[in-house]
C-alpha positions, 0 to 999 in steps of 0.5 A, a space after each residue: 405364309 404364301 397360302 394364308 389370307 386375312 379376312 380383315 386385312 385392313 386391321 394389319 394396316 395399323 400393325 406398324 403404329 401399334 407395334 411402335 406404341 407397344 414397344 414404347 409402352 414396354 420400355 416405359 413399364 420396364 423403366 418404371 419397375 426398375 425405378 420402383 425397385 431402385 435397382 437398374 439391374 432389374 431393368 436389364 432383367 425385365 427388358 426382354 419381358 416387356 420390350 420384346 414380349 409386349 409387342 409380340 403379344 400385340 402382334 399376335 392378337 392383331 393377326 388373330 383379329 385379322 382372321 387368317 384363313 389357309 387356302 389349300 388349293 388354287 384360289 379360283 377353285 375356292 367357293 368365293 363370295 363377291 360380284 364381278 362385272 364383265 364388260 366386253 367390247 363388241 364394236 366393229 374394231 373387234 372384228 379385226 383378225 390375224 390376217 393382213 390384206 396383202 398376203 394373209 400373214 399373221 398380223 393382229 393376234 398372237 400366234 398361240 392365241 390364233 392356234 388355240 382359237 382354231 383348236 376350239 373350232 372357232 371358224 373366224 379368229 378375231 379380237 372378239 372371239 379371243 375375248 369371249 373364249 378367254 372369258 369362258 375359260 376364265 369364269 366358267 369353272 368358278 364357284 360362288 362368285 356372282 357374274 354379270 356380262 354386258 357387251 357394249 358398242 352401238 347397244 347393249 341388247 345382249 346381257 346377263 344379269 347377276 348369276 351365281 356360278 355353280 359347281 355342276 357346270 350349269 353356270 358355265 354352260 349358260 355363260 358360254 351360251 351368252 358369249 356365243 350370242 355376242 356378235 360384233 356390231 356392223 361397220 359404221 355403228 360406232 360406240 354409243 357411249 350415252 346409251 351404254 353408260 346408262 346400262 352400265 350404271 345399272 350394274 354399278 348400282 349393284 356395287 360389283 367388287 371387281 370389274 373386268 374389261 376386254 377391249 382393244 380400247 375402241 372409242 365412240 363417235 366423239 373419240 372418247 374411249 369407253 374404258 375411260 368412261 367406265 373409269 370415271 363411273 368407277 371413281 364416282 362410286 362410294 367405294 371406287 372399284 378396281 378395273 382389270 383390263 384384258 387387252 386384245 389385238 397387240 401382236 404387233 404393237 403400233 400397227 393397224 389391222 384390217 377388219 376381215 369380212 367372211 362369207 357364210 361358209 367362213 371363207 375370207 371374201 375381203 376386208 372392210 373399207 371406209 370411204 374407199 380405204 381399208 378400215 384399220 382399227 388401232 390397238 391402243 394399249 396406253 389407254 387400257 393400261 392407264 385405266 387399269 393401273 390408275 383404278 387400282 386394278 391391273 392390265 394383261 395383254 392376252 397372248 393366250 387364252 389362259 392369260 385371263 385366269 392369271 389376271 383373275 387370280 391377281 384380282 381375286 387375291 387383291 380383293 380378298 386382302 382388301 375385304 371386297 371378296 370373301 371366302 365364307 367356307 374357309 377355316 380360320 387359322 387364328 388359333 395359333 396366334 391366340 395361343 401365342 398371345 396367351 403364352 406371352 401374356 403369362 410370361 409378361 405377368 409372371 403367370 408361369 410363377 403362379 402356375 408353379 405355385 398352384 400346381 406345386 406338390 406339397 409335402 405332408 406335415 409330420 
């Protein structure tokens, strides 16, 4: 059953109650038949037929109504029907990289992620670069799903409205183009929550099925986390939307990372300072984890670029089971359960006896 998913999984939420009722009904029917025959040995003979057969038939019918489908490939390779909103933090803190101010030793990004970014010709590996490369790897090869992209910081000028992902690579090229155009905001711009939440509400009006957020937590000028603001926006929807969070910047938890500044050739020329001191944004995993888990989503710290697909796989599986995301082209596997229910129905109501009478060979008279 590992590759079986149910299009109407909500039906199975009532399975325990319905089976209990069917079991009690089977006991009651077996008892009434025994009383009618005035032979309680008959109860023992009919016990299996009603007490076991009736609940099994009910379970088979409910499984068939839940419409099981079989997935023969990776779930992310299926043609999915749903909407996913991707929010990416491009605030100044996302410029933090993996070098320290003192000795250029690894500090902010995991070593494997750093190496993967350099292999992809990313000149200046930063938290934002890790977010964008992870997103390109995560969403680029999918089909069917509608995706919207919204960066947030002092503004949300660069965005991609709902676009259905295709199988010819065109959508992936567009996604990568959008991601490459997202640049970190300049130091001191902060996060303008009122402005970006107005744009976020437009996307939420389209009722996304899944929300992805990639951030180091960040915060506005009033120290309010955008992740928490999105969580509040999600809870106000008619159907609360789970938020899946990719956390970047946690190579050394509890430590701050300076914001490197590069020249046009990509060489490190110094570190950002604020009021004469190094500006060292923190990585706040606690806020991100709280938002993800409380909203019904999940949290994943990005240690390597493939971690995004692992989180997306979890999001899609959960959304299929809740009915939010659908697999329109998957073939139904309800027929074995319908067949089992039919056989059990014949057994319970002595249908096999009727069949024997109907098809019994009759000997000719004389």
